[in-house]
C-alpha positions in Angstrom: 20.4 -88.1 11.5 21.6 -84.6 11.0 24.3 -82.6 13.0 22.8 -80.0 15.7 25.1 -77.5 14.9 28.6 -76.8 13.1 31.5 -78.2 14.9 32.5 -76.3 18.1 35.7 -76.1 16.9 34.9 -74.6 13.6 32.8 -71.8 15.7 36.0 -71.7 17.9 39.3 -72.6 16.0 41.1 -71.1 19.0 40.0 -74.1 20.9 41.1 -76.6 18.0 44.4 -75.3 18.4 44.1 -75.7 22.2 43.4 -79.2 22.1 45.9 -80.3 19.6 48.2 -78.2 22.0 47.1 -80.1 25.3 47.9 -83.3 22.6 51.3 -82.3 21.7 52.4 -81.2 24.7 51.9 -85.1 25.8 52.8 -87.1 23.1 56.8 -89.1 23.1 56.0 -89.8 26.8 56.7 -93.4 26.9 53.2 -94.7 25.6 53.6 -95.8 22.1 51.2 -94.3 19.5 48.9 -97.4 18.7 48.3 -97.9 22.1 47.1 -94.1 22.4 45.1 -94.9 19.8 43.4 -97.7 21.2 43.0 -96.1 24.2 41.5 -92.9 22.2 39.1 -96.1 19.9 37.8 -97.8 23.4 36.7 -94.2 25.3 35.1 -93.0 21.7 33.6 -96.6 21.5 31.8 -95.9 25.2 31.3 -92.8 24.9 29.3 -93.5 21.2 31.4 -90.8 18.8 31.4 -91.8 15.4 33.2 -89.2 14.3 36.3 -90.3 16.6 35.4 -94.2 16.0 36.3 -93.8 12.6 39.1 -91.3 13.0 40.8 -93.6 15.3 40.1 -96.8 13.5 41.2 -95.6 10.5 44.3 -94.0 11.9 45.1 -97.3 13.4 45.0 -98.9 9.8 47.4 -96.3 8.5 49.4 -97.8 11.6 49.5 -101.1 10.2 46.9 -102.6 12.7 45.0 -105.6 11.6 41.5 -105.6 11.1 41.2 -108.0 14.0 42.7 -106.4 16.4 40.8 -102.5 15.3 37.5 -104.9 15.5 38.2 -105.7 18.3 38.6 -102.9 20.9 35.9 -103.0 22.2 35.8 -106.7 23.3 39.2 -106.5 24.6 39.2 -108.5 27.7 38.2 -110.9 25.7 40.6 -111.1 22.3 44.1 -112.5 22.0 45.3 -109.7 20.4 46.5 -107.0 23.0 49.6 -106.7 25.1 49.2 -106.9 29.2 50.2 -103.6 28.8 47.6 -102.4 26.6 45.2 -104.1 28.4 46.2 -102.5 31.8 45.2 -99.0 29.7 42.2 -100.0 28.3 40.9 -100.9 31.7 42.3 -97.4 32.7 40.5 -95.8 30.2 37.0 -97.2 30.7 37.3 -96.6 34.6 38.5 -92.9 33.7 35.4 -92.6 31.2 33.0 -94.0 32.9 33.5 -92.3 36.5 30.0 -92.3 37.3 29.3 -95.5 37.5 30.6 -97.0 40.5 31.2 -95.6 43.8 35.2 -96.2 43.9 35.3 -94.8 40.1 39.4 -95.5 39.8 39.9 -99.1 41.8 42.8 -99.4 43.2 43.1 -102.4 41.2 43.2 -100.7 37.7 45.5 -98.2 39.0 48.3 -100.4 40.6 47.4 -103.1 36.8 48.1 -99.8 35.1 51.4 -99.0 37.2 52.8 -102.1 36.8 53.4 -101.2 32.9 54.2 -97.7 32.9 55.5 -94.8 35.1 54.5 -91.9 36.9 55.4 -90.2 33.2 53.2 -92.4 31.1 50.6 -92.3 33.7 50.2 -88.7 33.3 50.2 -89.0 29.8 47.5 -91.5 29.5 45.2 -89.8 31.7 45.7 -86.5 29.6 45.1 -88.4 26.3 41.7 -90.4 28.0 40.7 -86.9 29.5 41.6 -85.4 25.9 39.6 -87.8 23.8 36.9 -87.4 26.1 36.5 -83.9 25.7 36.3 -84.6 22.0 33.6 -87.1 22.4 31.9 -84.9 24.2 31.5 -82.0 21.9 31.0 -84.4 19.0 28.0 -86.3 20.7 26.3 -83.1 22.2 26.2 -82.1 18.3 25.7 -85.0 17.1 28.8 -84.5 14.2 28.2 -86.6 11.7 31.5 -88.5 10.1 33.2 -86.0 8.5 34.3 -87.1 4.5 36.8 -89.7 4.6 36.4 -89.9 8.5 38.9 -86.5 8.3 38.9 -83.6 10.8 38.0 -80.3 9.5 39.9 -79.0 6.2 41.4 -76.6 8.3 43.0 -79.5 11.0 43.4 -82.8 8.9 46.9 -82.1 7.8 48.2 -81.0 10.9 46.3 -83.9 13.0 47.4 -86.8 10.9 51.1 -85.4 10.8 50.9 -86.3 14.5 
């Protein structure tokens, strides 16, 4: 497989900066970085984004996540490795990522379960992260981006992205 074009953020560096600023604006709002990486990983799996699956899998491993947990994200419902709060975040991630799959895209049951574990501000943080990773997934999948060397972002952003 070959990419259809250069990565959109290489063509529009301002877009990279804006997406990074959006992400930074909702950091440290109540949800652990590990949970957010699990959310990024799950949305990326659903969307078939090889770049993001690799990137977030590597990020989880750098956070000392076990291979068992990283490998089990796609099967989180049946895996014993996740907390109830993480399961609620993953369920919300799936429903928000798959909005068109159901007549009631985000059922009250899914929302209420997430609200048991996360404050309104944390839910807003979670939704912003779900929306953000879906943007990255859509850009990468549409243009058939290949994993960057070592699972890293383009050179101009690698250092900043790994520091977050």
